[in-house]
C-alpha positions as CSV (number, residue, x, y, z in Angstrom):
1,M,-101.0,18.6,8.9
2,K,-103.1,15.5,8.1
3,R,-106.3,17.3,8.7
4,L,-105.3,20.0,6.4
5,I,-104.5,17.5,3.6
6,L,-107.7,15.6,4.2
7,A,-109.8,18.7,4.2
8,S,-108.2,19.9,0.9
9,L,-108.9,16.4,-0.6
10,L,-112.5,16.7,0.4
11,M,-113.0,20.2,-0.9
12,C,-111.6,19.1,-4.4
13,S,-114.3,16.6,-4.9
14,P,-116.8,17.4,-7.8
15,A,-119.6,17.8,-5.3
16,H,-118.0,20.8,-3.8
17,A,-116.7,22.1,-7.1
18,L,-120.2,23.4,-8.0
19,S,-120.7,25.4,-4.9
20,Y,-117.2,26.6,-4.8
21,N,-117.8,28.0,-8.3
22,E,-121.1,29.5,-7.5
23,G,-119.5,31.2,-4.6
24,V,-116.8,32.6,-6.6
25,S,-119.1,33.8,-9.1
26,M,-121.4,35.4,-6.5
27,G,-118.5,37.0,-4.8
28,S,-117.2,38.5,-8.1
29,W,-120.6,40.1,-9.0
30,I,-121.0,41.5,-5.4
31,A,-117.6,43.1,-5.7
32,F,-118.3,44.5,-9.1
33,C,-121.7,45.6,-8.1
34,Q,-120.4,47.5,-5.2
35,A,-117.9,49.3,-7.4
36,V,-120.9,50.2,-9.7
37,R,-123.1,51.4,-6.7
38,Y,-120.5,53.5,-4.8
39,N,-118.8,54.7,-8.0
40,D,-115.3,53.1,-6.6
41,Y,-113.8,52.3,-9.9
42,K,-111.7,54.3,-12.2
43,D,-113.8,53.6,-15.2
44,P,-117.6,53.4,-14.4
45,G,-118.5,51.9,-17.7
46,L,-115.9,49.1,-17.2
47,A,-117.3,48.5,-13.7
48,R,-120.8,48.2,-15.1
49,H,-119.6,45.8,-17.8
50,L,-117.7,43.6,-15.3
51,A,-120.9,43.5,-13.1
52,H,-122.9,42.5,-16.1
53,S,-120.4,39.8,-17.1
54,A,-120.3,38.4,-13.5
55,Y,-123.9,38.4,-13.5
56,E,-124.2,36.3,-16.5
57,E,-122.0,33.5,-14.8
58,L,-124.5,33.2,-11.9
59,D,-127.1,30.4,-11.7
60,D,-130.9,31.1,-12.1
61,E,-131.5,31.4,-8.3
62,N,-128.8,33.9,-7.6
63,K,-129.7,35.8,-10.8
64,A,-133.2,36.2,-9.5
65,W,-131.8,37.2,-5.9
66,A,-129.5,39.7,-7.7
67,R,-132.4,41.4,-9.7
68,D,-134.4,41.7,-6.5
69,I,-131.7,43.2,-4.3
70,F,-129.5,45.3,-6.7
71,P,-131.3,45.8,-9.9
72,E,-129.0,48.6,-10.9
73,C,-126.1,46.0,-11.3
74,T,-128.1,43.5,-13.5
75,P,-128.6,44.0,-17.3
76,N,-132.0,45.1,-18.3
77,Q,-134.1,42.2,-19.4
């Protein structure tokens, strides 16, 4: 139990907050991108909108990676 509390305190530090937010943003974008690519969403237009919105939350390095790997899930620029 002490280790769990210590780990949660360390993960809540500001240094880890940035990497955690980047991970959540990237995970959201990947999930919506897969919905766009495999037409696995009830409303394809909404899935595309959500993928583009999640893309805007990514940092510059992840945006470049996303454009290279799955350009169909990124807005035309």
